[in-house]
C-alpha positions in Angstrom: -100.2 19.7 -32.4 -97.0 18.2 -31.9 -94.4 20.2 -30.1 -90.7 19.7 -30.9 -88.2 19.5 -28.2 -85.0 21.3 -28.2 -82.9 18.1 -29.7 -85.5 17.7 -32.5 -85.3 21.5 -33.4 -81.6 21.4 -33.3 -81.7 18.4 -35.7 -84.2 20.1 -38.2 -82.1 23.3 -38.0 -78.9 21.4 -38.9 -80.7 19.4 -41.4 -81.8 22.7 -43.2 -78.3 24.1 -43.1 -76.4 20.7 -44.6 -78.6 19.3 -47.0 -78.1 22.0 -49.8 -74.2 21.5 -49.1 -74.6 17.8 -49.4 -76.6 17.9 -52.4 -74.0 20.5 -54.0 -71.0 18.1 -53.1 -72.6 15.1 -54.7 -73.6 17.4 -57.7 -70.1 18.3 -58.1 -68.7 14.8 -57.6 -70.9 13.3 -60.3 -70.0 15.7 -62.9 -66.2 16.0 -61.7 -64.8 14.5 -64.9 -66.5 17.3 -67.2 -64.8 20.0 -65.5 -61.7 20.0 -67.7 -60.1 21.2 -71.1 -61.4 19.7 -74.3 -58.0 17.7 -74.8 -58.2 16.0 -71.5 -60.7 12.9 -70.6 -60.3 11.5 -67.1 -57.0 12.9 -66.6 -55.6 11.5 -70.0 -54.3 13.7 -72.9 -56.6 12.7 -76.0 -56.9 14.3 -79.5 -59.6 17.4 -79.6 -63.0 16.2 -80.2 -62.3 12.7 -79.5 -64.7 12.8 -76.3 -67.6 12.3 -78.5 -66.5 8.7 -79.3 -68.9 6.1 -78.1 -66.5 4.3 -75.9 -65.8 7.6 -74.1 -69.4 8.2 -73.8 -69.9 5.0 -72.2 -67.0 5.3 -69.9 -68.6 8.6 -68.8 -71.7 7.0 -67.9 -70.1 4.1 -66.3 -68.2 6.7 -63.9 -71.6 8.4 -62.9 -73.5 4.8 -62.4 -70.8 3.7 -60.2 -70.5 6.7 -58.4 -74.3 6.8 -57.7 -74.0 2.9 -56.5 -70.9 3.7 -54.2 -72.7 6.3 -52.4 -76.0 4.7 -52.3 -75.6 2.8 -49.0 -73.8 5.6 -47.1 -76.6 8.0 -48.3 -79.2 5.6 -46.9 -77.2 5.3 -43.6 -76.9 9.0 -43.3 -80.7 9.5 -43.8 -81.3 6.9 -40.8 -78.9 8.7 -38.8 -80.5 11.9 -39.2 -83.8 10.4 -38.1 -82.7 8.0 -35.1 -79.6 9.7 -33.9 -78.5 12.4 -31.7 -77.0 15.8 -32.9 -73.8 14.8 -32.1 -73.8 11.6 -34.0 -75.4 13.5 -36.9 -72.4 16.0 -37.1 -69.9 13.2 -37.0 -71.5 11.3 -39.6 -71.9 14.5 -42.0 -68.0 14.9 -41.6 -67.4 11.2 -42.2 -69.8 11.6 -45.2 -68.0 14.2 -46.8 -64.8 12.1 -46.6 -66.6 9.4 -48.2 -67.4 11.3 -51.1 -63.8 12.3 -51.8 -62.8 8.8 -51.6 -65.8 7.6 -54.0 -64.7 10.4 -56.2 -61.3 9.2 -56.5 -61.7 5.4 -56.6 -64.3 5.5 -59.5 -62.4 8.1 -61.4 -59.0 6.0 -61.3 -61.0 3.0 -62.4 -62.0 4.8 -65.5 -58.6 6.7 -65.7 -56.8 3.2 -66.3 -59.3 2.0 -68.8 -58.8 5.4 -70.9 -55.0 4.9 -70.7 -55.6 1.2 -72.0 -57.7 2.3 -74.9 -55.0 5.2 -75.8 -52.3 2.5 -76.0 -54.2 0.3 -78.0 -55.3 3.1 -80.3 -52.1 4.6 -81.4 -53.5 8.0 -82.0 -50.1 9.9 -81.9 -48.3 7.5 -84.1 -46.9 9.2 -87.2 -48.1 12.5 -85.7 -45.8 15.6 -85.1 -46.3 16.4 -81.3 -46.3 20.2 -80.6 -45.9 22.3 -77.4 -47.5 25.8 -78.1 -46.2 28.5 -75.8 -47.2 32.3 -75.8 -44.3 34.9 -76.1 -46.4 37.3 -74.0 -45.5 37.8 -70.5 -48.2 36.0 -68.2 -48.7 39.5 -66.6 -49.9 41.0 -69.7 -53.6 40.3 -69.7 -55.8 43.2 -70.9 -58.6 44.0 -68.7 -57.5 42.1 -65.9 -59.2 43.6 -62.8 -57.1 46.0 -61.1 -55.7 45.2 -57.7 -57.1 48.7 -56.5 -60.3 46.6 -56.0 -58.8 45.0 -52.9 -58.9 48.2 -51.3 -62.5 47.6 -50.7 -62.0 44.7 -48.3 -59.0 46.4 -46.9 -61.3 49.5 -45.9 -63.9 46.9 -44.4 -61.1 45.5 -42.3 -60.1 49.1 -41.1 -63.8 50.2 -40.5 -64.2 47.0 -38.2 -61.3 47.8 -36.2 -62.1 51.6 -35.9 -66.0 50.5 -34.9 -64.6 48.1 -32.2 -62.3 50.8 -30.8 -65.0 53.5 -30.7 -68.1 51.0 -29.3 -65.9 49.2 -26.9 -66.1 51.7 -23.8 -69.7 51.4 -24.2 -70.2 47.9 -24.0 -71.6 45.9 -20.7 -69.5 43.9 -18.5 -70.5 40.6 -20.1 -70.8 40.3 -23.8 -71.7 37.3 -25.7 -69.2 35.0 -27.3 -70.6 32.1 -28.8 -74.5 30.9 -29.8 -75.7 27.7 -30.1 -77.7 26.3 -33.2 -81.1 27.4 -31.6 -79.6 31.0 -31.7 -79.3 31.1 -27.8 -76.0 32.5 -26.1 -74.3 29.8 -24.7 -71.1 31.5 -23.8 -70.4 34.6 -22.1 -67.3 36.5 -21.3 -65.8 39.5 -19.5 -65.6 42.5 -21.7 -61.9 42.5 -23.0 -60.4 43.7 -26.3 -58.7 40.5 -26.7 -62.3 39.0 -27.5 -62.3 40.9 -31.0 -58.4 40.1 -31.9 -59.1 36.8 -33.2 -61.5 38.1 -35.9 -59.1 40.9 -36.8 -56.4 38.3 -37.5 -58.7 36.1 -39.4 -59.7 38.8 -41.6 -56.4 40.1 -42.3 -55.1 36.3 -43.0 -58.1 35.8 -45.4 -57.4 39.2 -47.0 -53.8 38.2 -47.6 -54.6 34.7 -48.9 -57.1 35.9 -51.5 -54.7 38.5 -52.8 -52.0 36.1 -53.1 -54.6 33.8 -55.2 -55.5 37.1 -57.3 -51.8 37.4 -58.0 -51.2 33.7 -58.7 -54.0 33.6 -61.0 -52.3 36.3 -63.2 -49.0 34.4 -63.1 -50.4 31.0 -63.7 -49.4 29.1 -66.7 -52.2 27.8 -68.9 -51.9 25.5 -71.8 -52.2 26.7 -75.3 -53.7 24.4 -78.1 -51.8 24.2 -81.2 -55.2 23.4 -83.0 -56.1 27.0 -82.7 -53.5 28.9 -80.8 -54.8 32.5 -81.2 -58.6 31.2 -79.9 -56.8 29.2 -77.0 -54.6 32.2 -75.8 -57.9 34.4 -75.9 -59.8 31.9 -73.7 -56.7 31.7 -71.3 -57.0 35.4 -70.8 -60.5 35.4 -70.3 -60.3 32.5 -67.7 -57.9 34.5 -65.8 -59.9 37.7 -65.8 -63.1 35.9 -64.4 -61.5 34.1 -61.8 -59.6 37.2 -60.8 -63.2 38.8 -60.7 -64.6 35.9 -58.8 -61.6 36.2 -55.9 -62.4 40.0 -55.5 -66.1 39.4 -55.1 -65.6 36.5 -52.7 -63.0 38.8 -50.7 -65.4 41.6 -50.4 -68.3 39.2 -49.3 -66.3 37.3 -46.8 -65.0 40.5 -45.0 -68.8 41.8 -44.9 -69.6 38.7 -43.1 -66.9 39.0 -40.5 -67.8 42.5 -40.0 -71.5 41.9 -39.8 -70.5 39.1 -37.0 -68.2 41.3 -35.2 -71.2 44.1 -34.8 -73.4 41.6 -33.3 -70.7 40.9 -30.8 -70.6 44.7 -30.1 -74.3 44.6 -29.5 -74.9 47.0 -32.7 -76.8 44.2 -34.7 -79.2 41.9 -32.9 -79.0 38.1 -33.4 -81.9 37.7 -36.1 -80.5 40.6 -38.3 -77.0 39.1 -38.2 -78.3 35.6 -39.1 -80.5 36.9 -41.8 -77.8 39.1 -43.4 -75.1 36.2 -43.1 -77.6 33.8 -44.6 -78.4 36.2 -47.5 -74.5 36.6 -48.1 -73.8 32.9 -48.2 -76.3 32.5 -50.6 -75.1 35.3 -52.9 -71.5 33.8 -52.3 -72.9 30.2 -53.7 -74.8 31.8 -56.6 -71.6 34.0 -57.4 -69.5 30.9 -57.7 -72.1 28.7 -59.6 -72.3 31.8 -62.2 -68.6 32.1 -62.8 -68.1 28.4 -62.7 -70.6 27.9 -65.6 -68.8 30.9 -67.4 -65.6 29.5 -67.1 -66.7 25.9 -68.0 -68.3 27.3 -71.2 -64.9 28.8 -72.1 -63.1 25.5 -71.7 -65.1 23.7 -73.8 -64.2 25.8 -77.0 -65.0 23.6 -80.2 -61.4 22.5 -81.2 -61.2 19.4 -83.0 -58.3 16.8 -84.5 -59.0 14.9 -87.7 -57.3 11.5 -88.3 -55.3 13.0 -91.1 -53.9 16.1 -89.0 -50.2 15.9 -88.9 -49.8 18.2 -85.6 -51.2 17.3 -82.3 -50.8 18.3 -78.9 -47.9 16.9 -77.1 -48.7 13.7 -75.1 -47.7 14.7 -71.6 -49.4 12.0 -69.5 -45.8 11.2 -67.9 -46.1 14.5 -66.0 -49.4 13.7 -64.6 -49.4 11.2 -61.8 -52.7 9.4 -62.0 -53.8 12.1 -64.3 -54.3 14.7 -61.2 -51.0 15.7 -60.0 -48.3 17.5 -61.9 -44.8 16.2 -61.1 -42.1 17.7 -63.7 -38.6 18.4 -62.4 -37.7 20.2 -65.8 -40.3 22.7 -65.2 -39.3 25.5 -63.1 -43.1 26.7 -62.8 -44.4 26.4 -59.2 -48.2 26.6 -60.4 -49.7 25.1 -63.3 -53.3 25.0 -64.8 -55.2 21.9 -63.1 -55.8 18.8 -65.5 -59.1 17.8 -63.6 -61.2 20.5 -62.3 -60.7 24.4 -62.7 -58.1 26.5 -61.4 -54.3 26.0 -60.8 -52.4 23.3 -58.7 -48.8 23.1 -57.7 -46.0 21.5 -59.6 -45.2 18.8 -57.0 -41.5 18.4 -58.2 -40.6 22.1 -57.1 -39.2 22.2 -53.6 -42.1 24.1 -52.5 -44.7 21.9 -54.0 -43.0 18.8 -52.2 -43.8 20.8 -48.7 -47.1 21.5 -49.7 -48.0 18.0 -50.6 -46.8 16.7 -47.1 -48.7 19.4 -45.4 -52.0 18.8 -47.2 -51.6 15.0 -46.7 -50.9 15.4 -43.0 -53.9 17.9 -42.6 -56.0 15.3 -44.3 -55.0 12.5 -42.0 -55.1 14.5 -38.7 -58.4 16.1 -39.6 -59.9 12.6 -40.1 -58.5 11.4 -36.6 -60.1 14.2 -35.2 -63.4 13.5 -36.7 -63.3 9.8 -35.4 -62.2 10.6 -31.9 -64.7 13.7 -31.8 -66.8 13.5 -28.8 -70.5 13.1 -29.2 
């Protein structure tokens, strides 16, 4: 019988944790261009139904093939690292590999994006057509059956309950309490009994609650495009997307607060480590399942069968000039701060808006400094 050492066991546990995430990331990277509205292909506005053209089908296959080839060598190296390197190197390799996925997606996407633009210029689809922008006269907040904000009382109550339990339990704690566990589930850091150890958890809970509630409100106020081909159906689809997205945010808010509460109950020595770990794993899997199901539902909605035909006189306005690289909306004449993403599902900033510009700088600096931190992470 082979007996595994502590290092080998830690690597196996880490492998079991990370492999599903890696596979999920690569899956979404491979099918990233499909997560978009019917009238958009690799960030370029095209007539509805034209995605079925053979040349576009070939480009879609080209993207998938190039992405797979691009990530083949990094993936092989990562597998070798798992087998032959220490746990510290494996952790750094995983983080770097995640950045490589983002780079591979962008480079291969941009290559096809340029080809689609060239096809569009040569085809003159918009010549002789009347370009139309369709807007809804309804207030963006007037969405029937939009989930009530009262649902957020549930995660709010979980925060309050967590604080109350901590206050009541604190006097009965021993002088030393566990503060951190290693990957094997052993306590590797103890601390003196102090209420200050619990405050960071409360602050993160409140911050996460406020962040998700803000997203819930932004979804309601977000601007979604309406197709001139079938505006009534498009408006109905937009409202359903908002409803489903809001429901997802509410579920995530409740589940995340439960995870923090369970973690805190372990620090309070109310739940043992095994029960805490199993419960958190179950809630994490539930989170992935919920995201997947809601994502599939939204994807099915944005693929509504609208089509243009060569003799159509009306066509949706060509707004490619406002979408830099087909990804980033930059329109100084649009007062909206949030707009529907052109690639992917959800909302993004209008980066011509002052707040959008500040956000872009913050995101860029965060990516740069996080990469520097990873590269210099001690192993």
